[in-house]
N, C-alpha and C positions, 0 to 999 in steps of 0.2 A: 222516357227518358228526359223529354223538358215538354212542357204546355207548348199548344197549339198558340196561343198569346206571344210565349217570348219567342218562338219559332218566327211568329211575322215578323215582330219589330226587330229581330237580328237579320233577317232578309232584306225587309225593307230599308234598312239602315246602311245596308250593304250595296243595295242595286240602285239604279236610276241613271238617267241621263243616259240611256240606250245599254247600258251594261247590266247583265245578268247575275247572277249570285246562287251560290250553295253553299249548305250548311251540312259537314258532318260534325257527328258526334260519336264519342267511343265513352265504352264503359268496359275495363280488361281486367278479368282476373286470373291468375296464374299461380302454380304450382310447379317447383322443380324438385328433384333431389338425384342425388349424385353420388354414386359408390366407387372406391377407388382402393385397390389393397384390402377388400374386404370389409373396409370400412365406411360409412356413410359419412363423405365428408362434408357435403353442401345439402340443407334444406333451406329453401326460401319459397316463398309466398309473395306476392303483391298485386297493388291496384293501382292502374292507370287510367284515368278520366281525363277527357280534355274534348275540345272541338276545333275545328278549322274552318275557317270562311274563304272558300275562291271567291273572285269577281274576275268576270270575263267581259273581253270586249275584241269582238272581232278575234283575231289571232294573239291578242295579247290576255294575259292571266296574273293576275297576283292574289298572293297568299298569306294570311297570318293563322296564328292561331295561339290558344291558349290552355293551361290545366287549370281553370277558375271554372264554373259554370255558374254563375253569379249573371244576372239580367246584365249588371256595368260591365262585368268584364268581358260579357258576350259582344256587348255593344260595342265597346271600344275595339274588340278583334274586328266585328264589321267593317267599323270606320277606316283602320288601318289597311284594311284589306281595298277597300275603296280608294283611301288616296294613294295607294302602289301605283293606279293606272290614273288617278290625276283627275279622277271622274266627281263631280260637283252631286249634291242634292239626293235627295232621298226619293224613294217610287211608293204608292201607298200600298199596303199589304194584300196579299194575294189570297185566294182561296185555294188552300191545299187538299189534293185530292188522295186520298190514301192510295198505294200501292201495294197490293198483298204479294206474298213471294209464292211462287208453284210449289215450289220443291222446301221441304222441311225434312231436316236430316234428323230422323228418331236417337235420344239418349236414353239408354233403357236404364243405366246404373249411372249419375249424376259424378263426375268425380270429387263435387267436394263433400257429397255424402260417404267417402269413402275416407276413412283415417289415415294418417300418417305412418300409422306402426303399417297397416296391412301395404302400402305402397313402398315401405321400405322391406317388407318381409319377400314383396316381388325381386327386390333387387338382391336380393342374399340368395332369392331361387336361382338367380339367373347367375351369379358370382359363382355359386357350389356346382351345377353344372358345367358351366364352363371350366372350373378347374379338374372336374373328374373325367374331364376328356385325355387327360395326359399330364405327365410331370413337365414335357415342354410347354404349357402353360404358364408364362411367367406374369401376367398382367390382364386384367381384367375390370374394364372401367364400365359401367352399368349405370343409365340416366332414366328416370321415368319424367315426363313433363305433360301437363295436361294445363289447357287454357280456356278459358269461355268468355267470349268477346259478342257483346252488345252494341249493336250501332244503329244508327238515324241518319237518313240522309233529306235533305229538304231543299227546294229551288225553288228560285223566285217565278217560274215558270209553272208553279204547283204542284209539284212533286212531291210526295210524301212517302218513303218506305224504311222499313225497319226488318234486321235480322239479328237471328240468336246463333251462334256457332258455337261449338262446343268441340275442341279437337284433343284427341289425346296421341301421347308415343311413347314408343318402348323400346331403347337403343344400348344396343351390348358391342364392345369393340373389346378384342381381345389382341395379347401380344404374344406368338409363340419363338420359342428360340431352341436351338441345336447345332450344336459343335459350332456355333460362331455366326452361324446364319438366323435371322431375322423374318419373321411374315406377320402378317395381323390380319384380321379376318372383321367382319363388322355385319350385325344386322340390327334392322330398326324400323318394324311395321309402326303404322300408324294409322288413324282415320278421324273423320267428322263422324264424332259419336263419343261415348260415355266410356266408363272403367270397365265396361263391355269386352272392348279390345283384347285384353287379357286372357278372355276366354276361348278369343279364336285363335290368338297367339299366346299360349303357356309361356310364362316367364323362363321358365326351364327348359324349354324348347329353343329361342330366343338366344338364351347362353350357350347352349350346346351348339346351336349351329353354326354362330359366330366362332365357336374355338376349332370346329372343325373345319372348318376354313383356313385358319391359321395354320394347324397343325398340315391340311394339305399342301399349304401353299411353301412348308420347308422342304417339300420335293423338289420343288422346282428346278428348272435347269432354265439356263439361259434360253431367249424366246429366238428362232431364227429371224431374217431378213427378208424381204421379195415379196413378189404377187402369189397369194394365196385365195382359197377357198375361205371367207368366213364364217361361223355358224352364230347368230346372237342368241343368247338365252332368253328364254322368258322373263316378262317381267324388266330385270336389270337392264335387258339391251334396248328398251325404251329411250334412253338418255340420250341415245343418238339421235332420236327422230326429234326428240324435244330440242337439242343445240343444232343440228345441223340442218332441220328443217323447221322446226316452231319458230324461233326467234326471229328468222328471216320474214314472216309473214306475219308478223305483228305491224299493224298499221302505220305506228310511227315509225317504223324503217322505210315503210314503200312508199309513203307520202315523200318522205325525203332523197327518193332513191337509192338509198343507202340498203338496197337487198339484191340479191342476185334473182330473187323472185319479182320484182317490179314489173309492171307491164307485162306480165306475163301468163295472165289467167284465160283458162279454156287452153293451154299447151299440154301436152303429155309427156310425163315425166317418169312415170314409171307402168308396170303390167295393171291387169286387171285386178288382180289380188293384193294392189297396194291404196288402200281407203283410209287416210289419216281422219281423226276428228279431235277437236277440243271440246269435253265436255263438263261445263263448269255444274252441270246438274245431276250429275252421277250420284244415286243416292248413298251417301256413306264414305265417298272418297277423302282421301287426305286434302287435295283441292279443292275440296264444291265449296259452293256458297248457296244462299237462297236467292240472295240480288247482289250484285258487284257495290264496290266501293263507292258508285256514284248513284246507285238505285235502278241499274237495270237488269231485270230476270235474267238468273244463270240458263245455260241454254246450252246446247250442242250443236255444235259450228263444223262442218264438213268441210276441210282443208284439201283433201287430195279424193277426188271420188274416182275409182276405178283408174286411178293413175294419172287423172286429169286434174291440172289446179284449177279450183273451183272456189276458194275462198279465203279468209283471213281473219284478223282478229284483230280489234277495235275498242277503243274507250270511246265517250263521248264528241272528245276533241278530236280523233284522230279521223269518226265516223263521220264528222262533218266536212272534214277535209278531203276524205276517200269518195264520199259520195255514197253510202252505204247505211242502213241502219247499223245502230251497234250492237256490238255482239256479246255485250256483260263479260269484257275482260279487261273493265276500268280498276287496279287493286292498288293498296297503299298500303304499307308497313303500321301506319299506326296514323293517328288525327294531326301526325307533324309532319306529316309528307302529303302532296299533291300525289292524287292518281296515276297511274300509267298504263298503259297496255300491257298487260301479263298473262303466261299460258295459265291453266286451272289444272284439269289431268288430260294430257295430251296420250293419246293411243293409235296405233297402229291397229287396226280391227284383224280379229282373228281371219284365218284363209282355209284353204281345202287341202291344205297337204298334212302328213305325218309327219310328226316331227323323226320319229326313229327312219322314215325312211328316207330324212333329209339328211342325217348322221350316215348313214349307209352310202349314200351318194357320196360322199367326199372321201377320195383315197387320200390325199395328204392335207391338212387346211388348220385353221386354227377355230378353237370353242371359244368366244367371249362370254363368260359368266359374268364379269363386273365389271363395270368402269370406274375407272379413276378420276383425276383431275386432267384437263385438257382447256382448249381454247379455239373459237371458230369465230371466222369474219364473214359477218353475215352478209358484206358488201359482195363479197366473192365466193362463198360458201364452203371455202376452204377449213378444213378443220383437225387437229391432232387430238384425240384421246388417247390415255394410260388405259390400260387392262390391268385392275387391281388383282383379277383373278383370271386366270387365262389357262387354255389345256391345248396339247397338239388333239388333232384328230389325224388317227391314221389305219386305212383297209376300213375306213366307215365306224370308226370305235374311238371314244376319247380314251387316249392314253395319260401321259405323263403332263403335272402341272409346267406352265411356262412362265419365266420373269422376267421383267424390262419391255416387255411388247407394249406396242403402242398402233393406232389405227391410224392411218392419214389419207385423206381424203376430200371429198367435196359433195355437197349436199346433194345437188341435183343428182351427182353419178350416182352418190350412193341407193337414191329412189329407181334408178335405172338399173342398178345391179341386183336389186331385191329378186332371185331368183324363184324361190318358193315363201309360202307363209301359211305356218301350221295353224292348229286348232286349240294348241293350250296354252290359252291367254293367261297372263298375270301382270299385276303392278307391283309397282315399287316406289315409294314414297319418298321424297327427297326436299331441299329448300332451295328454290332458285334467287340467284342476287342477280339484280339488274339496276343501274342509276344509285346505287346505295342503299338500295333497298331488298329487303328479302320477303319470299312469299312464299307458303306452302303449295308442293306442286307432286303431282302424281304421273310416272310415267308409267305408259304401257303397250306390253305387245305381245306376242308368239313366239314359237321357236322361228327364225329368219335365216333363211343362205344367202348370203351374199356372194354371187356369182366369184368376183372376183378382186380384193382388195390389198392396197400397199400395207404389211406391214413391216414396223420398223422393230429392231431387237437388237441384242448383244451376243449372240453365238458368233464365237470365232469361227 
């Protein structure tokens, strides 16, 4: 992406007088198609190339970026970043040591080799399958996106790392209506890999699945309110772990004591069935990388080991502040942003229990199939999440769908409420927002029983 000679000159111009410098270079090429009302409304492709320079001195940092990769523009950017800290002088060029990526995510069918007609045909297949579900289906929005992102990271302490990332996602949202009632369904598989995603998740199946959810939810009755056992569905239930536990273990919150988990390493929060990891090296997962956006190799980090808090997530800066090696969780939306601590693929690992037995153990409770929006306060752990798709459990069986259900609780208390963890592990892909930046993440878990949780509802 740049010659080593250019990289050394840029780093030398940025660093000096005790400050260190980092260069991040990005080449992003993307394609997106969207179908609405059975017509392909948007077809877009783009190229975004640029670089950012960060200069660090102690706890202070300055950042500048450019979308022009000429030597002159890069040197101007480096000097601007250095000036932001008021540091004068330049340092001698460093010897760069190339760091290899321990994980390579395979791409069998490069998306750039697949024509727009084939991608549009997949959208039509999803649209046709969704509408075939029934006359209640009123709107289908299907979208396809792929991105290939090549990055280079170099620093004045001699690091040189590169990564080549390809991601593909296919999403369908369906609106169904009957007798004045409206409901929605959504499904959106994705992975780190190529167009072969649509072999594992055929477009028609994605469309049918989203439509079936929407039509089922037309039968929803108002949710009851009160204390209930809650069963979390495999895969999608993992967003609860992501929000209620994961964000509180990002080290930028821990060092500020803005997390309910600060200074509690070694404390037991759950049973032996509760092991939670963040795994940026999970082969082919949507949130995976080879190296993070600071050049640290991706890895699996254990956060809770059999119920005991043992780990956290960090980037380079927070790792220095917290006094532990970085975990490879420095991520940025693009070259125009500073890296911040982010989750990648966050999983509650499979347990020993049978999912059918978990359901059969519940006399009256709530089955949370899909969560919608919500909010969590990392400082207290308190959260409120809406359920986009939920059902009553009665006498050990899932019965009718319910609407207007919310889950109210506290992160540490949720871990303590986990009474059973099944072996039917699944993953769901999403996009996490933090500090104005978006990042692809995966949430994963098996069927889980929460012994008792507060459910908000609208039942009269």
